C-alpha positions in Angstrom: 181.7 125.8 162.9 184.3 129.2 161.6 183.1 130.5 158.2 185.8 131.2 156.2 186.0 134.8 154.1 187.4 136.8 151.1 188.0 139.8 151.1 188.5 141.9 147.7 188.7 146.2 147.4 191.5 147.3 145.1 191.8 149.8 148.3 194.7 147.7 150.3 194.2 149.9 153.5 190.6 148.9 153.3 191.1 145.5 152.6 192.8 145.1 155.6 191.1 146.6 158.1 188.0 144.2 156.9 190.0 141.6 157.1 191.3 142.3 160.3 188.4 143.2 162.0 186.6 140.1 160.3 189.9 138.1 161.4 189.4 138.8 165.2 186.3 136.8 165.7 186.6 133.3 167.3 183.9 132.3 164.5 185.2 134.2 161.1 188.4 133.6 159.6 189.5 135.4 156.3 190.8 133.0 153.8 192.4 135.1 151.3 192.1 138.9 150.1 192.2 140.2 146.8 193.0 144.3 144.8 190.5 142.9 141.7 187.5 141.6 140.7 189.4 138.6 138.9 191.6 137.6 141.6 188.5 137.7 143.9 187.1 134.8 140.8 190.1 132.6 141.4 190.3 132.8 145.2 186.4 131.6 145.9 187.5 128.8 143.1 190.9 127.8 145.1 189.7 128.1 148.5 185.8 127.7 148.5 184.9 130.0 151.2 181.2 130.7 152.6 181.3 134.3 152.0 182.8 136.5 149.8 183.1 140.7 150.6 183.5 142.1 146.9 183.7 146.1 146.6 181.6 147.2 144.1 184.5 149.3 142.2 187.3 147.8 141.3 189.6 147.4 138.2 189.8 145.7 135.8 186.8 143.2 136.5 184.7 144.9 139.0 182.9 143.3 141.6 179.2 142.4 139.6 181.1 141.0 137.8 183.2 138.8 140.1 179.9 138.6 141.7 177.7 136.9 139.2 180.9 134.8 137.9 181.1 133.3 141.9 177.8 132.7 142.6 177.2 130.4 139.0 180.4 128.7 140.3 178.9 127.5 143.6 177.3 128.1 146.9 179.8 131.1 147.7 177.4 134.0 148.8 178.4 137.7 147.6 178.5 140.8 150.3 179.5 144.0 148.3 180.7 147.0 149.1 179.6 150.4 148.2 180.1 154.3 148.6 176.4 154.3 148.4 176.2 158.2 146.7 178.4 157.5 143.8 177.2 153.7 143.0 175.7 153.6 139.4 175.4 150.0 139.2 174.3 148.4 142.5 171.2 147.5 140.9 172.9 145.5 138.9 174.6 143.9 141.3 171.4 143.1 143.3 170.6 140.8 139.8 174.1 139.3 140.1 172.7 137.9 143.3 174.6 139.5 146.0 173.6 138.8 149.1 173.8 142.2 150.6 175.3 145.5 151.3 177.8 147.6 152.5 178.8 150.9 153.1 182.6 151.1 153.0 182.2 153.2 156.6 180.0 150.4 157.7 180.5 149.9 161.9 183.1 147.1 162.5 179.7 145.5 164.7 177.6 145.6 161.8 180.3 144.0 159.1 181.0 140.8 161.4 177.6 140.7 161.9 176.7 141.1 157.9 178.9 138.0 157.4 177.6 136.2 159.6 174.2 136.9 158.4 174.7 136.1 155.2 176.7 132.6 156.0 173.6 131.8 157.3 171.8 131.2 154.3 169.8 135.2 155.1 170.1 137.8 152.8 171.2 141.1 154.8 169.2 144.1 153.7 170.5 147.4 154.9 167.4 150.5 154.6 170.4 152.8 154.1 171.8 151.3 151.3 169.5 148.8 149.3 166.1 150.3 149.7 167.0 153.8 148.5 169.5 152.5 146.1 167.2 150.9 144.1 165.0 153.6 145.2 167.3 155.5 143.3 167.1 153.7 139.6 163.9 153.1 140.0 163.2 157.3 139.9 165.7 157.0 136.7 164.1 154.1 134.3 161.2 155.8 132.3 160.0 151.9 131.3 156.0 151.5 131.8 155.0 149.0 134.6 152.7 146.4 133.6 151.0 144.7 136.3 152.0 141.5 137.4 150.4 138.1 137.2 152.6 137.2 140.0 150.8 139.4 142.3 147.5 137.5 142.2 149.3 134.8 143.6 149.5 136.5 146.9 146.7 137.4 149.6 145.8 140.7 151.3 148.6 140.1 154.5 151.1 138.6 151.9 150.9 141.4 149.5 150.7 144.3 152.6 153.9 142.1 153.9 155.7 142.6 151.1 155.3 146.2 151.0 156.5 146.7 154.1 159.8 144.3 152.9 160.3 146.6 150.3 159.9 149.7 152.6 162.8 148.3 154.7 161.2 147.0 157.5 162.8 144.0 159.7 160.7 141.1 160.6 160.0 142.6 164.0 159.2 146.0 162.7 156.8 144.2 160.4 155.3 143.0 163.4 154.5 145.4 165.1 152.9 147.3 162.2 150.9 144.6 162.1 150.1 143.7 165.1 151.2 139.7 165.0 154.0 137.4 165.9 157.1 136.9 164.3 156.5 133.9 163.9 153.5 134.9 162.0 155.6 137.6 159.9 158.7 135.0 159.0 155.9 132.2 157.9 154.1 135.5 155.3 157.5 136.3 154.2 158.8 132.7 153.0 154.9 132.3 151.3 155.5 135.4 149.4 158.9 133.9 148.4 158.2 130.3 147.5 154.6 132.0 145.8 156.7 134.3 143.7 160.0 132.5 142.8 162.5 134.5 144.7 165.5 133.6 145.8 165.9 136.2 149.5 164.6 139.4 150.8 166.5 141.4 148.4 165.0 139.8 145.4 161.5 140.6 147.5 162.5 145.0 147.5 163.4 144.5 143.9 160.1 142.4 143.2 157.8 144.9 144.6 160.2 148.1 143.0 159.4 146.7 139.5 155.8 145.5 139.5 154.7 149.2 141.1 153.4 147.4 144.3 155.7 150.8 145.7 157.3 153.6 143.9 160.4 155.5 145.0 159.6 158.2 147.6 156.7 156.3 149.6 156.7 157.0 153.0 157.6 154.4 155.9 154.3 153.0 157.4 153.4 154.3 160.9 155.8 156.9 160.5 159.3 155.0 161.1 162.2 156.5 160.7 164.7 154.1 158.0 167.2 155.8 156.7 169.4 155.7 159.9 168.7 151.9 160.9 170.8 149.1 161.9 170.7 146.4 158.6 168.0 144.0 158.6 168.5 139.9 157.8 165.9 138.0 156.6 165.1 136.5 160.0 165.4 139.1 162.0 
């Protein structure tokens, strides 16, 4: 099945470059390009793509509002493009329903991988983007954290799994950390999402930070170095 994609970015060269990379894949077709959020929403409504690749910062309607409208309209899933250091709106994009994040200097293979992962219904959790950006948000906020009774529904192992997901580990890395099988980790992750009423892995990260299960600056488990990791999908 061909994955149909809309690419939205106000920089024509960036937009064209991403489109050429994706169109070169035998299972991906870029069906429309857009220069701002309003054009992106209209293109999604007209063509009903599987994935929309949206720059967070665009003139007029930005990528966050476009993501929110696209999510409300139908089944199209969104991947956000960010310059990371200058984007203060990423947390809003998470809540708007984004299924993944990519840096604008993303490698060709990671771009293609992201589109495929999101198209099949998973989320893309790149530790170098999502985890650190959520940490930036939690450093800036001064609101008090109260114990969340939802976490009481989790078993000790499920809570530990959520903690490791929030630290940016893939399923394979969690399995190694907990010394269990990949299948067991998938079961734990699925139970966490179901019990907490979360849509995907990215929402699980938000939940872990908001409830205080993990705080900004916590070291990764086992001495692992996370920032340089490649994007990890929900089914890795």
